[in-house]
C-alpha positions in Angstrom: 0.0 0.0 0.0 1.5 3.3 -1.1 1.8 5.9 1.7 -0.3 9.0 1.2 0.2 12.6 2.3 -2.3 14.1 4.7 -5.0 16.3 3.3 -3.4 19.3 5.0 0.0 18.6 3.4 -1.7 18.3 0.0 -3.6 21.6 0.5 -0.4 23.4 1.4 1.6 22.0 -1.5 -1.0 23.2 -4.0 -1.4 26.6 -2.4 2.4 27.1 -2.1 2.9 26.0 -5.7 0.3 28.4 -7.0 1.9 31.2 -4.9 5.4 30.4 -6.3 3.9 30.5 -9.8 2.4 33.9 -9.2 5.8 35.3 -8.0 7.6 33.7 -11.0 5.0 34.9 -13.5 6.1 38.5 -13.4 9.6 37.6 -14.8 9.2 34.2 -16.4 5.5 34.3 -17.5 4.1 35.6 -20.8 5.2 39.1 -19.7 4.8 42.3 -21.7 7.4 43.5 -24.2 6.9 47.1 -23.0 6.1 48.1 -19.4 4.6 45.7 -16.9 4.5 45.3 -13.1 8.3 44.9 -12.7 8.9 48.1 -14.7 6.3 50.0 -12.7 8.1 49.1 -9.5 11.5 49.9 -10.9 12.8 46.3 -10.7 12.7 45.4 -14.4 16.1 43.8 -14.1 14.2 40.7 -12.8 12.7 40.3 -16.3 16.0 39.3 -18.0 19.3 37.7 -17.3 19.9 36.1 -13.8 16.8 37.7 -12.5 14.6 36.1 -15.1 16.4 32.8 -14.4 15.6 32.9 -10.7 11.9 33.7 -11.4 11.8 30.9 -13.9 13.1 28.5 -11.3 10.3 29.8 -8.9 7.7 29.4 -11.6 8.8 25.9 -12.5 9.1 24.8 -8.9 5.6 26.2 -8.3 4.2 24.3 -11.2 5.7 21.0 -9.9 4.3 21.7 -6.4 0.9 22.5 -7.8 0.8 19.2 -9.7 2.1 17.3 -6.7 -0.5 18.9 -4.4 -3.3 18.1 -6.9 -2.2 14.5 -7.1 -1.9 14.2 -3.3 -5.3 15.7 -2.9 -6.7 13.2 -5.4 -5.6 10.3 -3.3 -7.7 11.6 -0.4 -10.7 12.6 -2.6 -10.7 9.1 -4.2 -10.5 7.3 -0.9 -13.2 4.8 0.0 -16.5 6.6 0.6 -16.5 5.2 4.2 -13.3 7.1 5.1 -14.4 9.9 5.4 -17.9 10.9 4.1 -18.6 12.3 0.7 -19.3 15.7 2.1 -15.9 15.9 3.7 -14.2 14.9 0.5 -16.3 17.4 -1.5 -15.5 20.3 0.9 -11.8 19.3 0.8 -11.8 19.3 -3.0 -13.5 22.8 -3.0 -11.0 24.2 -0.5 -8.1 22.8 -2.5 -9.5 24.3 -5.7 -10.0 27.9 -4.4 -6.8 28.0 -2.3 -4.8 27.2 -5.5 -6.9 29.6 -7.6 -6.4 32.6 -5.3 -2.7 33.2 -6.0 -3.1 32.7 -9.7 -5.6 35.6 -9.8 -2.7 37.9 -9.0 -0.3 36.3 -11.5 0.8 37.8 -14.8 -0.4 35.9 -18.0 0.9 32.4 -17.9 1.8 29.8 -20.6 0.4 31.9 -23.4 0.3 35.4 -24.9 -3.3 35.0 -26.2 -4.7 37.6 -23.9 -2.8 40.3 -25.7 -4.3 39.1 -29.0 -7.8 39.3 -27.4 -7.2 42.9 -26.4 -5.8 43.7 -29.8 -8.8 42.2 -31.6 -11.2 44.0 -29.3 -9.3 47.3 -30.1 -9.6 46.6 -33.8 -13.4 46.4 -33.5 -13.5 49.5 -31.3 -11.4 51.4 -33.9 -13.5 50.3 -36.9 -11.4 47.4 -38.3 -12.5 43.9 -39.2 -10.5 41.1 -37.4 -12.1 38.6 -39.8 -10.4 40.1 -42.9 -7.5 42.1 -41.4 -4.5 41.3 -39.2 -3.6 43.1 -36.0 -0.8 44.9 -37.7 -3.3 47.2 -39.4 -4.0 49.0 -36.1 -0.6 50.0 -34.5 -0.7 50.9 -30.8 0.2 49.6 -27.3 -1.7 46.3 -27.8 0.1 45.5 -31.1 3.5 45.7 -29.3 2.4 42.8 -27.0 1.0 40.5 -29.7 3.2 37.6 -30.8 4.8 38.2 -34.1 3.2 35.0 -35.5 -0.2 36.5 -35.1 0.2 40.1 -36.2 -0.9 39.4 -39.7 -3.5 36.7 -38.9 -7.2 37.0 -38.8 -9.2 35.7 -35.8 -11.1 32.4 -35.8 -13.2 33.4 -32.8 -16.9 34.2 -32.9 -18.8 37.5 -32.4 -19.1 37.2 -28.6 -15.4 37.1 -28.4 -15.1 40.4 -30.3 -18.0 41.9 -28.4 -16.3 41.2 -25.1 -13.0 42.6 -26.4 -14.6 45.7 -27.8 -16.3 46.3 -24.4 -13.0 45.8 -22.5 -10.9 48.0 -24.7 -13.6 50.7 -24.8 -13.6 50.7 -21.0 -9.8 50.7 -20.4 -8.7 52.5 -23.6 -5.2 51.5 -24.5 -4.1 50.6 -20.9 -2.7 47.1 -21.4 -2.5 46.4 -17.6 -6.1 47.4 -17.0 -7.2 45.3 -20.0 -5.4 42.2 -18.5 -7.0 42.8 -15.2 -10.4 42.9 -16.9 -9.8 39.6 -18.7 -8.6 38.1 -15.4 -12.0 38.8 -13.9 -13.8 37.5 -17.0 -11.8 34.3 -16.9 -12.5 34.0 -13.2 -16.2 34.4 -13.9 -16.1 31.6 -16.4 -14.0 29.4 -14.2 -16.3 29.9 -11.2 -19.2 29.0 -13.4 -17.5 25.7 -14.3 -16.8 25.0 -10.6 -20.5 25.7 -9.8 -21.9 23.6 -12.6 -19.6 20.5 -12.7 -20.7 19.1 -9.3 -24.3 19.6 -10.2 -23.8 17.7 -13.5 -22.3 14.9 -11.5 -25.2 14.8 -9.0 -27.7 14.7 -11.8 -25.8 11.7 -13.4 -25.6 9.9 -10.1 -21.9 10.6 -9.9 -19.5 11.7 -7.2 -19.3 15.6 -7.0 -16.0 15.4 -5.1 -14.4 13.4 -7.9 -15.9 15.6 -10.5 -14.7 18.8 -8.9 -11.2 17.5 -8.2 -10.6 15.8 -11.6 -12.4 18.3 -13.8 -11.9 21.7 -12.2 -9.0 21.6 -9.7 -7.0 19.9 -12.4 -3.7 21.8 -13.0 -4.4 22.1 -16.7 -7.6 23.9 -15.9 -6.1 26.1 -13.2 -3.0 27.1 -15.2 -4.7 27.8 -18.5 -8.1 29.0 -17.5 -7.1 31.2 -14.6 -3.4 31.8 -15.3 -3.7 31.9 -19.1 -7.0 33.7 -19.2 -8.2 31.8 -22.3 -11.6 32.3 -23.7 -12.3 28.6 -23.2 -13.0 29.6 -19.6 -16.1 31.4 -20.6 -17.0 29.0 -23.3 -16.8 25.9 -21.1 -18.6 27.8 -18.3 -21.5 28.5 -20.7 -21.6 24.9 -21.9 -21.5 23.6 -18.3 -24.5 25.8 -17.5 -26.2 24.5 -20.6 -25.7 20.9 -19.5 -27.1 21.6 -16.0 -30.2 23.1 -17.7 -30.6 20.2 -20.1 -30.2 17.6 -17.3 -32.9 19.6 -15.4 -35.2 19.2 -18.5 -34.9 22.8 -19.5 -33.7 22.1 -23.0 -34.5 25.4 -24.6 -32.5 27.3 -22.0 -29.7 24.8 -22.2 -29.5 25.0 -26.0 -29.5 28.8 -25.9 -26.6 28.8 -23.4 -24.6 26.4 -25.5 -25.5 28.6 -28.6 -24.0 31.6 -26.8 -20.9 29.5 -26.2 -20.7 28.7 -29.9 -20.8 32.4 -30.6 -17.6 32.7 -28.6 -15.8 29.7 -30.0 -17.2 27.2 -32.5 -15.9 24.2 -30.6 -18.9 24.3 -28.2 -21.1 23.0 -31.1 -19.7 19.5 -30.4 -22.1 19.4 -27.4 -25.3 20.2 -29.3 -25.9 16.7 -31.0 -25.9 15.1 -27.6 -28.6 17.5 -26.4 -30.8 15.9 -29.0 -30.3 12.5 -27.3 -31.1 14.0 -23.9 -34.3 15.4 -25.2 -35.3 12.1 -26.7 -34.7 10.3 -23.4 -36.9 12.9 -21.6 -39.9 13.0 -24.0 -39.7 9.5 -25.6 -37.8 7.1 -23.3 -36.9 3.6 -24.2 -40.0 1.5 -24.6 -42.0 4.3 -26.2 -43.6 3.3 -29.6 -41.2 3.8 -32.5 -43.3 6.4 -34.4 -43.3 8.7 -31.3 -39.5 8.3 -30.8 -38.8 9.1 -34.4 -41.1 12.2 -34.2 -39.5 13.4 -30.9 -36.0 12.8 -32.4 -36.8 14.9 -35.5 -38.5 17.6 -33.5 -35.6 17.8 -31.0 -33.1 18.0 -33.8 -34.9 20.8 -35.5 -35.4 22.7 -32.2 -31.7 22.4 -31.2 -30.5 23.5 -34.6 -33.0 26.4 -34.8 -32.4 27.6 -31.3 -28.7 27.5 -31.5 -28.5 29.2 -34.9 -31.0 31.9 -33.8 -28.9 32.5 -30.7 -25.6 32.9 -32.7 -27.4 35.2 -35.1 -28.8 37.3 -32.3 -25.3 37.7 -30.7 -23.8 38.5 -34.1 -26.4 41.2 -34.7 -26.1 42.6 -31.2 -22.3 42.7 -31.4 -22.3 44.6 -34.7 -19.9 42.1 -36.2 -20.3 39.6 -39.1 -20.4 35.9 -39.9 -16.8 36.2 -41.2 -15.5 34.0 -38.4 -17.0 30.9 -40.1 -14.5 31.2 -42.9 -11.6 31.7 -40.4 -12.2 28.7 -38.1 -9.5 26.7 -39.6 -7.1 29.6 -40.1 -5.0 28.9 -37.1 -2.6 26.5 -38.9 0.8 28.0 -37.9 1.0 26.1 -34.6 2.9 22.8 -34.9 3.1 20.5 -31.9 2.5 16.7 -31.3 -0.7 17.3 -29.3 -2.3 17.2 -32.8 -2.5 13.7 -34.3 -1.9 15.1 -37.7 1.3 16.8 -36.6 2.4 13.6 -34.8 1.8 11.5 -37.8 3.7 13.9 -40.1 6.7 13.9 -37.8 6.7 10.1 -37.8 6.3 9.8 -41.6 8.6 12.6 -42.9 11.9 11.1 -41.7 11.0 7.8 -43.4 10.2 9.5 -46.7 13.4 11.5 -46.4 15.4 8.3 -46.5 14.5 8.2 -50.2 14.5 12.0 -50.8 16.5 14.1 -48.3 14.7 17.3 -49.4 11.1 15.9 -49.2 9.2 18.8 -47.6 7.7 18.3 -44.2 4.8 20.7 -45.0 3.7 18.5 -47.9 3.3 15.5 -45.5 1.6 17.8 -42.9 -0.9 19.0 -45.4 -1.9 15.4 -46.3 -2.1 14.3 -42.6 -4.2 17.3 -41.8 -6.6 16.5 -44.6 -6.9 12.9 -43.5 -7.3 14.1 -39.9 -10.3 16.2 -40.9 -12.0 13.3 -42.5 -11.3 11.0 -39.5 -12.5 13.7 -37.2 -15.9 14.0 -38.9 -16.3 10.2 -39.0 -15.2 9.9 -35.4 -17.6 12.5 -34.2 -20.5 10.8 -35.9 -19.5 7.4 -34.6 -19.2 8.7 -31.0 -22.5 10.5 -31.2 -24.2 7.2 -32.3 -22.4 4.9 -29.9 -23.1 7.0 -26.8 -26.9 7.5 -27.3 -28.3 5.2 -24.7 -28.8 7.4 -21.6 -27.8 10.8 -20.1 -24.7 9.4 -18.5 -23.6 7.9 -21.8 -24.5 11.2 -23.5 -22.1 13.2 -21.3 -19.5 10.5 -21.6 -19.8 10.7 -25.4 -19.6 14.4 -25.3 -16.3 14.3 -23.5 -15.0 11.7 -25.9 -16.2 13.7 -28.9 -14.2 16.6 -27.8 -11.1 14.4 -27.5 -11.7 13.0 -31.0 -11.9 16.6 -32.3 -8.7 17.6 -30.6 -6.7 14.5 -31.6 -7.6 14.8 -35.3 -7.6 18.6 -35.4 -4.9 20.4 -37.4 -3.9 22.4 -34.3 -4.3 21.4 -30.7 -3.2 23.4 -27.6 -3.4 22.4 -24.0 -6.3 24.7 -23.0 -8.5 23.1 -25.7 -8.8 20.0 -23.4 -10.8 22.1 -20.9 -14.0 21.1 -22.8 -13.4 17.4 -22.2 -11.5 17.5 -18.8 -14.2 19.6 -17.1 -16.8 16.8 -17.3 -14.3 13.9 -17.1 -15.3 13.1 -13.5 -19.0 13.7 -13.7 -20.1 10.3 -15.0 -18.2 8.2 -12.5 -15.5 7.1 -14.9 -13.9 3.7 -14.8 -10.7 3.4 -12.7 -8.6 3.0 -15.9 -10.1 6.2 -17.4 -9.5 8.1 -14.2 -5.8 7.0 -14.2 -5.5 7.9 -17.8 -6.9 11.4 -17.2 -4.6 12.0 -14.2 -1.5 10.8 -16.1 -2.2 12.8 -19.2 -3.2 15.9 -17.2 0.2 15.8 -15.4 2.1 15.4 -18.6 0.3 18.2 -20.4 0.5 20.5 -17.4 4.3 20.0 -17.2 4.8 20.3 -21.0 4.7 24.1 -21.3 6.9 26.9 -19.9 5.7 30.0 -18.3 6.3 32.1 -21.5 4.1 29.7 -23.6 6.8 27.7 -25.3 6.4 23.9 -25.1 8.9 21.2 -24.2 7.6 18.4 -26.5 10.9 18.1 -28.4 13.0 18.3 -25.2 13.6 14.7 -24.3 15.4 15.6 -21.1 12.3 17.4 -19.9 9.5 15.2 -21.4 10.9 11.9 -20.2 10.7 12.9 -16.5 7.2 14.4 -17.3 6.1 11.1 -18.7 7.4 9.2 -15.7 5.7 11.7 -13.4 2.4 11.2 -15.2 2.7 7.4 -14.9 3.6 7.6 -11.2 0.8 10.1 -10.5 -1.8 7.8 -12.0 -0.5 4.9 -10.0 -0.4 6.9 -6.8 -3.9 8.3 -7.0 -5.6 5.0 -7.7 -3.3 2.2 -6.5 -4.0 -1.2 -8.2 -6.3 -3.4 -6.0 -6.8 -7.1 -6.1 -10.5 -6.4 -5.7 -12.2 -6.0 -9.1 -13.9 -2.6 -9.6 -17.7 -2.7 -9.9 -19.1 -3.0 -13.4 -19.9 0.2 -15.2 -23.2 0.9 -16.9 
């Protein structure tokens, strides 16, 4: 039997880790190119040279402690329900979540510079430019100086709600970058808090364990670092989808569909949830055993209602925001990112060296173009297959939704760690099998450790990724030690 840390030790590890990350973020995070907190306090020397190195050590050590604290907390949360009670485990999961969240609220942007692009795109709308047809470089100013060079001539793939929020923020703060970041921090916190409120309720409605759901799906370091620290718009999107699921599981399908439609108007990925709402409505109004003609009629009506309500919602947001439908043509425009989280990229990196045995100058981009095309076809086929195979009941519907998101991300042309929030957030709601919990824990640890504070990844750094892989394996084994007693059968 593996020894386990006390809940108090786990709580302190997570909190101390988040605090160290907060301190390190101001020199080793996705810091500003001009100005910033260190500059304002006259200690900008900490943003370069040995000072930056020390803060990078603090940030990295903090990330490791945050992960260790989360894993240690999981061992307690997943303990037998007779030691201690479910309520005690849920309250502990909640305390661990918010104690680790609090320091990150004060942190500089972490693991990504996307928040600067959000501000830039909002300022473009404010100043009369169209982010769907023009790149950020067309509107010089303080925000442009902070946007990554890769994205200065790129259009945005995000929906009208994203631009509406950005327009509101930049209209409120003007060109004050720091004030804009603070606004987005509060927006991200609102989305994250919504996820934390909704996920345990989804679990209860599915007959699951709210403590497990909160720990695995919300207190997860991937969620904390990228939703709160990185301030990605997935925080609001996943929050809206989570609220929509709570509504649908409470038989309020129109409200749920509208909420998910609003999420789609922020980021199109949320649409993956909508087909599963059709199954939920079918189970509600024509459960198994109902005559076939009624089931077919309800299915068709539910499908029509879900499509109509979601399209009408997106149209309403588009009209109210004063933007256009141009984002639909830009959804696949983010093709510059290359990392092995995308199955298409992973396949291209495996195939290209083999082809270069016969032709040393065989272009990598040619292979990548083919694997991305194949990936798109496999994604579509996989989404349809998952939707059909997970139709039986509400628990299976939510399980299928989580898997559908993973299918989309594995076969997508570009995948980044915060994309997984859509799937991870509900991973514990349906009482996953032990092997699936272990897999989620292991992969979460690996993904959490794979990125540096500035947003660069370590996937091609063997000296870094090998220990991360070992850490993921050990974390999965520690959280759920193998038992000789077989786990109960899953529905």
